[in-house]
C-alpha positions in Angstrom: 65.3 91.5 100.8 66.0 90.3 104.3 63.2 87.6 104.0 64.8 86.3 100.8 68.2 86.3 102.5 66.9 84.2 105.3 65.3 81.7 102.9 68.6 81.6 100.9 70.6 80.8 104.1 68.0 78.2 105.2 68.2 76.3 101.9 71.9 76.8 100.8 73.3 73.9 102.9 71.0 71.6 100.9 72.0 73.0 97.5 73.3 69.6 96.2 70.6 67.5 97.9 67.0 66.6 97.2 64.2 66.1 99.6 63.0 62.6 99.0 59.4 63.2 100.2 58.9 66.7 98.7 58.9 68.2 95.3 60.6 71.3 96.7 64.1 71.6 95.2 66.6 73.4 97.5 68.5 74.4 94.3 65.4 76.0 92.7 64.6 77.8 96.0 68.1 79.2 96.2 68.1 80.4 92.6 64.7 82.1 93.0 65.8 83.9 96.2 69.1 85.0 94.6 67.2 86.4 91.6 64.7 88.1 93.9 67.4 89.7 95.9 69.1 91.0 92.7 65.8 92.4 91.6 65.2 94.2 94.9 68.8 95.6 94.8 68.2 97.0 91.3 64.9 98.5 92.5 66.6 100.1 95.5 69.4 101.5 93.2 66.8 103.1 90.9 64.9 104.6 93.8 67.8 105.8 95.9 71.4 104.8 95.2 73.7 102.0 96.2 76.3 104.4 97.6 74.2 104.7 100.8 72.6 101.4 101.5 72.0 99.9 104.9 75.0 98.1 106.3 73.6 94.6 105.8 73.0 94.9 102.1 76.6 93.9 101.0 76.3 90.7 103.0 73.0 89.9 101.3 74.4 90.6 97.8 77.5 88.5 98.5 75.3 85.5 99.6 73.1 85.8 96.5 76.0 86.3 94.1 77.6 83.0 95.3 74.6 81.2 94.1 74.8 82.9 90.7 78.5 82.2 90.5 78.0 78.5 91.2 75.8 78.3 88.1 77.9 80.7 86.0 79.8 78.0 84.1 76.6 76.5 82.8 74.4 79.5 82.3 75.0 82.8 80.5 72.0 84.4 82.4 73.6 83.3 85.7 76.9 84.9 84.7 75.1 88.1 83.7 73.3 88.1 87.1 76.6 87.5 88.9 78.3 90.4 87.1 75.4 92.6 87.9 75.7 91.7 91.6 79.5 92.4 91.4 78.8 95.8 89.9 76.4 96.5 92.7 79.0 95.6 95.2 81.5 98.0 93.4 78.9 100.8 93.8 78.6 100.0 97.5 82.4 100.2 98.1 82.1 103.9 98.5 80.5 103.6 101.9 80.9 99.9 102.9 84.3 98.4 103.5 82.8 94.9 103.5 81.6 95.4 99.8 85.3 95.6 98.9 86.1 92.5 100.9 83.1 90.7 99.3 84.5 91.4 95.8 87.8 89.8 96.9 85.9 86.8 98.2 84.1 86.5 94.8 87.4 86.8 93.0 88.8 83.8 95.0 85.6 81.8 94.5 85.6 82.5 90.8 89.1 81.2 90.5 88.5 78.1 92.7 85.3 77.2 90.9 87.0 77.7 87.5 84.6 80.3 86.1 87.5 82.3 84.5 87.3 86.1 84.7 83.7 86.0 85.9 84.0 89.6 87.2 85.0 90.7 83.7 87.9 92.9 85.0 90.6 94.3 82.9 93.2 93.4 83.9 92.1 90.7 86.4 93.6 91.0 89.9 96.3 88.3 90.4 95.0 85.5 92.6 98.0 85.6 94.9 97.1 89.2 95.8 93.5 88.3 96.4 94.5 85.3 98.6 96.7 87.5 100.7 93.7 89.9 101.2 91.4 87.1 102.3 93.8 85.0 104.3 92.4 83.7 107.6 94.3 84.4 110.7 93.8 83.5 114.4 94.6 87.0 115.4 92.2 88.7 112.9 88.5 89.2 112.9 88.4 88.3 109.3 85.5 85.8 109.5 84.5 86.2 105.9 87.4 84.3 104.3 86.6 81.7 101.6 89.8 79.8 102.2 89.4 76.9 104.6 89.3 73.2 104.8 86.2 71.1 104.2 85.8 68.4 106.9 82.4 67.3 105.6 83.6 65.3 102.5 86.6 63.9 104.3 88.9 64.7 101.4 90.3 67.9 102.9 89.6 70.0 99.8 88.8 73.7 100.3 85.0 74.4 100.1 82.9 77.4 101.0 79.4 76.1 100.5 78.4 75.5 104.1 80.4 78.0 106.2 80.4 81.7 105.7 82.4 81.9 109.0 85.3 79.5 108.8 86.5 80.1 112.4 83.1 78.9 113.6 83.6 75.4 112.1 81.6 73.4 109.6 78.4 71.5 110.3 78.7 67.7 110.2 76.6 65.7 107.8 75.7 62.1 108.3 76.7 59.4 105.9 74.5 58.5 103.0 72.5 55.8 104.8 71.6 58.1 107.6 70.8 60.9 105.2 68.3 58.7 103.4 66.7 57.7 106.7 66.3 61.5 107.4 64.7 62.1 104.0 67.6 63.4 101.8 69.2 62.1 98.6 72.0 63.5 96.6 71.1 65.4 93.5 
C-alpha cells in the first residue's frame, strides 16, 4: 500500500500533463495506483478490520480518494470507488482523528469540484460548517486544509492538486515553452 502511495504522490503533480517522449500517462498511473490502494484497503478490512489500522492508512486513503473524486463527474465507477473510500474512512474514524478530518476535506473538495453529494450523505453537511472545520490558520497545525490560493496558474483560484500542505507553499511550474523543452505537454 505504501509503494502505491509513493507512486501516486510521484505522479499526481503531473495529472494534467503528458510526457512528450513517453507513452506513460501520469493520469493512468494515478488511476491504477488509486485502484490498487482501494483494493488493498478492502483486503485489509476483510482480514482484520479498519477500526484498528496503522496510523498512516487514512492519509493514503485520502490521497487515493482525491483521484477518484476528480474523475467522479465523468465516471460512475470512479464515483463508486470514491464512496467506498469514504466509507472506509468512516470506519477508521473510531481510532483515527485524521480520518474524520479527511472526510471533511473530501466534502469541501466535492463541493469545489461540483460533484454534488458525492459522499451520498443524508442530509449533506452544510458547506459553511465544513469550511469552518477545515479553515487554515497561522496559529494552528492544520496542515491538511484544502482551502488555499493557487499561485501556479496566476489566476488566484483555489486549487488543491499540487499541495497537500498549504503552509508549505506550492511548487512553481515553468511557462509552456519551458515545459515543452523539458518534455511535457498539456493533456
